C-alpha positions in Angstrom: 49.2 45.7 33.1 48.9 49.1 31.5 48.7 50.1 27.8 52.5 50.6 27.5 52.9 46.9 28.3 51.9 46.0 24.8 54.9 47.8 23.3 57.2 44.9 23.2 60.4 45.0 21.2 59.4 44.4 17.6 55.8 45.0 18.2 55.6 48.8 18.5 52.1 50.0 17.7 50.2 53.2 17.6 47.8 53.2 20.6 44.7 55.2 20.5 42.6 56.0 23.6 38.9 55.3 22.9 36.5 58.2 23.4 34.2 56.1 25.6 34.8 56.3 29.4 34.1 53.5 31.8 34.4 53.5 35.6 35.8 50.0 36.0 37.3 49.4 32.6 40.3 50.8 30.7 40.1 50.5 27.0 42.3 51.5 24.1 43.0 50.5 20.5 46.1 49.2 18.8 45.5 50.5 15.3 48.6 48.8 13.9 47.4 45.3 14.8 43.7 46.2 14.8 43.2 45.2 18.4 40.7 46.7 20.8 42.0 46.2 24.4 39.6 46.0 27.4 41.2 45.8 30.9 39.1 45.1 33.9 39.6 47.1 37.1 36.7 46.6 39.4 36.2 48.0 42.9 35.8 47.4 45.9 36.8 43.9 45.0 38.3 42.4 41.8 35.1 40.6 40.9 32.2 41.0 38.5 30.4 43.9 40.2 27.2 45.2 38.7 29.2 48.3 37.6 31.8 46.2 35.8 29.1 44.2 34.1 27.3 47.4 33.0 30.7 48.7 31.7 31.3 45.5 29.8 27.8 45.5 28.2 28.3 49.2 27.2 31.8 48.4 25.8 30.5 45.5 23.7 27.7 47.7 22.3 30.1 50.4 21.3 32.5 47.9 19.7 29.7 46.4 17.7 28.6 49.8 16.5 32.2 50.7 15.5 32.5 47.4 13.6 29.1 48.0 11.8 30.1 51.6 10.8 33.4 50.3 9.4 31.9 47.4 7.5 33.6 45.0 9.9 37.1 46.3 9.1 38.0 48.3 12.3 39.2 45.4 14.5 40.5 41.9 14.0 40.9 41.1 17.7 39.3 41.9 21.1 41.6 41.3 24.0 40.1 41.0 27.5 42.6 41.4 30.3 43.1 42.9 33.7 44.5 46.2 35.0 45.1 44.6 38.4 48.5 43.1 39.1 48.3 39.3 39.8 44.5 39.1 39.3 42.5 38.5 36.2 39.1 38.3 38.0 38.0 36.5 41.1 34.5 35.8 39.9 31.0 36.6 41.1 30.1 39.3 43.5 29.7 37.1 46.5 28.7 39.9 48.8 25.8 40.6 46.4 24.9 36.9 46.5 24.8 36.8 50.3 22.6 39.9 50.5 20.2 38.7 47.8 19.8 35.3 49.5 19.3 36.8 53.0 16.7 39.3 51.8 14.9 36.8 49.5 15.6 38.8 46.4 15.4 36.0 43.9 14.6 38.4 41.0 17.6 40.5 41.8 20.0 37.6 41.9 18.6 36.1 38.7 18.9 39.6 37.0 22.6 39.6 38.1 23.1 36.1 36.6 21.4 37.3 33.3 23.8 40.3 33.2 26.7 37.9 33.5 25.6 35.5 30.7 24.7 38.5 28.4 28.4 39.5 28.5 29.7 35.9 28.4 27.6 34.9 25.4 28.7 37.9 23.4 32.3 36.8 24.1 31.6 33.3 22.9 30.1 34.5 19.6 32.8 37.1 19.2 30.3 39.9 19.4 28.5 38.5 16.3 31.3 40.2 14.3 34.2 38.9 12.2 36.8 39.2 15.0 38.5 36.9 17.4 38.1 37.3 21.2 41.2 36.6 23.3 41.5 36.3 27.1 44.9 37.4 28.4 45.3 35.8 31.8 48.2 37.2 33.7 46.8 36.6 37.2 44.4 34.5 39.1 41.1 33.7 37.4 38.6 32.1 39.7 34.9 31.2 39.4 33.2 33.6 37.0 36.7 35.0 36.2 37.7 31.5 34.9 34.3 31.2 33.0 34.9 34.5 31.3 38.4 33.5 30.3 37.0 30.2 28.8 34.4 32.1 26.9 37.0 33.8 24.6 37.9 32.2 21.3 41.5 31.9 22.5 42.7 31.6 26.1 46.3 32.7 26.7 47.6 32.2 30.3 51.0 32.8 31.9 52.9 30.1 33.7 52.2 30.3 37.5 48.7 31.8 37.2 45.9 30.0 39.0 42.5 29.2 37.5 39.7 27.2 39.0 36.1 26.9 40.1 35.8 27.0 43.9 32.0 27.3 44.1 31.6 23.8 45.5 33.3 25.0 48.7 30.1 26.9 49.6 27.8 24.2 48.2 27.0 25.9 44.9 28.2 25.5 41.3 29.5 27.8 38.6 26.3 28.7 36.8 27.4 31.2 34.1 28.7 28.8 31.5 31.5 26.7 33.0 30.0 23.3 32.3 29.0 24.2 28.8 32.5 25.7 28.0 34.6 23.0 29.6 32.5 20.2 28.1 33.4 21.4 24.6 37.1 21.5 25.5 37.6 18.4 27.6 34.3 16.5 27.5 31.4 16.3 30.0 33.1 13.8 32.4 36.2 15.9 32.9 34.1 19.1 33.1 32.0 17.7 35.9 35.2 16.4 37.7 36.8 19.9 37.5 33.6 21.6 38.8 32.9 19.2 41.6 36.5 19.1 42.8 36.7 22.8 43.6 40.4 22.4 42.7 42.5 25.4 41.8 44.7 24.5 38.8 47.9 26.0 37.4 48.0 27.3 33.9 50.5 24.6 33.1 48.1 21.9 34.2 45.2 23.3 32.2 47.4 23.7 29.2 48.2 20.0 29.4 44.5 19.2 29.7 43.7 21.3 26.6 41.8 24.0 28.5 44.4 26.8 28.0 45.1 27.3 24.4 48.5 29.1 24.6 50.8 28.9 27.6 53.1 32.0 27.9 56.1 32.4 30.0 55.7 34.6 33.1 55.5 38.2 32.1 55.3 37.4 28.4 51.6 37.0 27.7 51.5 40.0 25.4 54.5 38.6 23.5 52.6 35.3 23.1 49.6 37.3 21.9 51.6 39.1 19.2 53.2 35.8 18.1 49.8 34.3 17.7 48.6 37.2 15.7 51.7 36.9 13.4 51.0 33.2 12.8 47.3 33.9 12.2 48.2 36.7 9.7 50.4 34.3 7.7 47.6 31.8 7.3 44.6 34.1 7.7 42.3 32.1 5.5 43.0 28.9 7.5 42.6 30.6 11.0 39.4 32.3 10.0 37.9 29.1 8.6 38.8 27.1 11.7 37.1 29.8 13.9 34.0 29.4 11.8 34.2 25.6 12.0 34.4 25.9 15.8 31.4 28.1 15.8 29.4 25.4 14.0 30.7 22.4 16.0 30.9 24.0 19.5 27.7 26.0 19.5 26.5 27.3 22.9 23.1 28.9 22.6 22.0 31.8 24.7 19.0 29.6 25.8 21.4 27.0 27.2 23.1 29.6 29.4 19.8 31.2 30.4 18.3 27.8 31.5 21.5 27.0 33.5 21.3 30.5 35.1 17.8 29.6 36.3 19.0 26.4 37.9 21.9 28.3 39.5 19.5 30.8 41.0 17.3 28.1 42.4 20.4 26.3 43.9 21.6 29.6 45.5 18.3 29.8 47.5 18.9 26.3 48.8 22.1 27.3 50.6 22.2 26.9 54.3 23.5 29.4 56.9 26.7 27.4 57.1 27.2 27.8 53.3 26.6 31.5 53.5 29.2 31.8 56.3 31.7 30.1 54.0 30.8 32.5 51.2 31.3 35.4 53.6 34.8 34.1 54.4 35.6 34.1 50.7 34.3 37.7 50.4 36.8 38.6 53.1 39.5 36.9 51.1 38.5 38.9 48.0 38.7 42.1 50.1 42.1 41.1 51.4 43.4 40.4 47.9 42.1 43.7 46.7 43.9 45.5 49.5 47.3 44.0 48.8 
């Protein structure tokens, strides 16, 4: 998707390139609808590289500053999507995982996990600002990619996209918020079932389960986004109040994510050589996907 993709018939908007430059993000503003767009484009693989995480942390900081300087009036929505066709994000940097485990760099791996939850928690609490975060999933979202999509206040996914948590395939678990986020949507029993199955689900299946909030037709995720914004604008008081109610009822503390990240790091260092070989095979798949 590129910035021109948001110019659907009936939704023309003035798009303003932001002054901030990022190496693995594309950002721009829709001043008509008060949306800040953030599109991921990481290399060499479409996963959460350290560079992408740094870019996201910097972007979040800049948006919070812009909101503070405008008395919270500049944006109503933050949309997180992808600039890679067919892929939202394939999750953690598995190559980094393997290298950290092989070299015994526990501190480095935990630092990576903390960088992930720092970004994810800001998404959950909508940057501690009066705005709504929206994940626009127009391609595969696996592992940490799925966790990030879940962390937004609203998850929009197109029919045919695949989402899942395959970490159990290499004897690990998704440690950056999956259980916490899924539990609040579908309950703890179903959350555990989804995680331990390693199954990849269609957007349609997850919509029926209540995980995906809005199911869009193929190629129409942006249209679904603008339709949601139109409805929210008509009943702005109701929508804002419900978001606040969800903040109260579905709280996920930073400490909860931090403690789980510690468990995840410990579990990573229990992986066997067989598990690491499987992880390497998945790295090769990420590379192959990136090359297509």
